[in-house]
N, C-alpha and C positions, 0 to 999 in steps of 0.2 A: 507084609503089612504095608498099607498105602501110606503115601506121604503127601503132605499139603505144600504145594509150591505157590509162592506169592509172585504174581506177574509183575515184571518190572515196567511194563507198558501201562497197565491200567490199575494195578494194585489188587486185582481179583484173586481170590483163593481158588486153586485148582487141585482136585484130588487126582493123584497119579498112582495107579496100582503098581505095586512093586514089580510085578512081572512085565510091565509095559514101560518102565523107566528108561530102558535102553532104546526106545523107538522115537526119540526126539519129540517129546510131547509139546503141544502148543496150547496157549491159553484158549479156553472155551469161549471167552467173551470177546477178545480183540484179535486173537490169532498170533500173538507174539510168541516166539520160541521160549519154552521154559527150561531149555538146557542152560545150566548154570544159574538158574533162578534160586533165590533164597528159599530154604525149606523152613516152614513155620515150626516152632517148637524146638529148634536147634540153634546153636551158636554157629553162624555161617562165616567162613573165612572171607576176607575182603582185601583188595589190593589198591594201590594208588590209582590205577587206571579206571577201576569201576566205582571208586568212592562217590563221585558226583552223581552218577546214575542211580546208585543204590541208596545213598543217604540223602544228598541234597535235593534230589527230585522225588523222594519217596512220599507217597500219600499217607503212609503209616508212621507213627512215632518210631524212632530208632534209638537204640543204645549201642555205642561202639566202645569196645574194649581195646585200648592200645596196650600191648603187652610185649614182653621179650621172653623167649623160651628158656633163658638162663636165669630168670627172675623168680626167686622163691615165693614172694607174695603173689605174683601172677599165677604161678602153678596152684597155689592155695585157692585163688579166686575162680579158677576154671570150672571146677565142679559146681560151685555156687551159681555161676552164670548158666551152666547146663540146666540146673534145676529151675532157675527162674525163667529160662527160655521155654521150658515145658509148661510151667505154671501160667505164664502170660501169653501162651501161644494164640495167635490170631489177633492179639491186641498190640503187640510190640515185636519189632524185628530186632534181633541182637546179632551184631557182627563182631569179629575180632580182627585186628590188624597187627601183624608181627612187625614191630618198629625196627628190628634188626635188619629186615629186608626191605620193607616198604617205608622209606624214610621221608619221602616228599610230603605226604599228607600230614605226618606227625610234625614236621618242621613248619608247615603252613599254619597248623593249628596251635603251635607253641607248646607242644608236648615236651616237658622237661624231665619227667620221671614216669616210671611205670610201676604198677598198673595205673592208667588213667582211664576213667569211664566218662564218656561225653554223651549227653542226652540231646537228641535233635528232634525238632518238631517243625514241619513245613520247611525243611531244609536249613533251619537256623539252630545254632546252639542255644539250649535252654538252661542246662545245668552241667556241672563238671565235678567229679569226685576223683581225688588223687589218693592212691593207696588202697589196700585191701580193707574192706569193711565187712562186718558180719552179714549173713544172708537176710536176717530179719530187718536190719537197718536199710539194706539195699532194696528189699521188697517194699518197705514203707516209702522210700524215695520214688520208686517206680509207680506205686499207687498214686502218689501226689502228682507225679509227672503226667500220668494218664488222665488224671482228673476224675 
């Protein structure tokens, strides 16, 4: 099955055939490497090093899940985010940051509890949700966020 990679350079969507994914694909529009680029329709892992480039410089709206692997509510929220990533594919990028490992970004943004979901548009925080919420409620918030 093909995957859709979002270029970190220009934001273009690029279809990458499954059998070609190992060939270091490049963006068809600007030529930037798609290795490690976020995949549309999935919750993509994120680290402190690439937070700025992937979130603050993104041309697309972004939702970031700050979680801990030992957190029960975080584990309950994970399949909800997977479902929403597929549902809003191409309109919203969803990332997850493990706060047990990647602590700098969480500290800078004042994350005090997990799960915390932060909505970003044009690099700035627009909304924040602390705690696990039902899928329908989160979908409504995403719809309002996307306008």
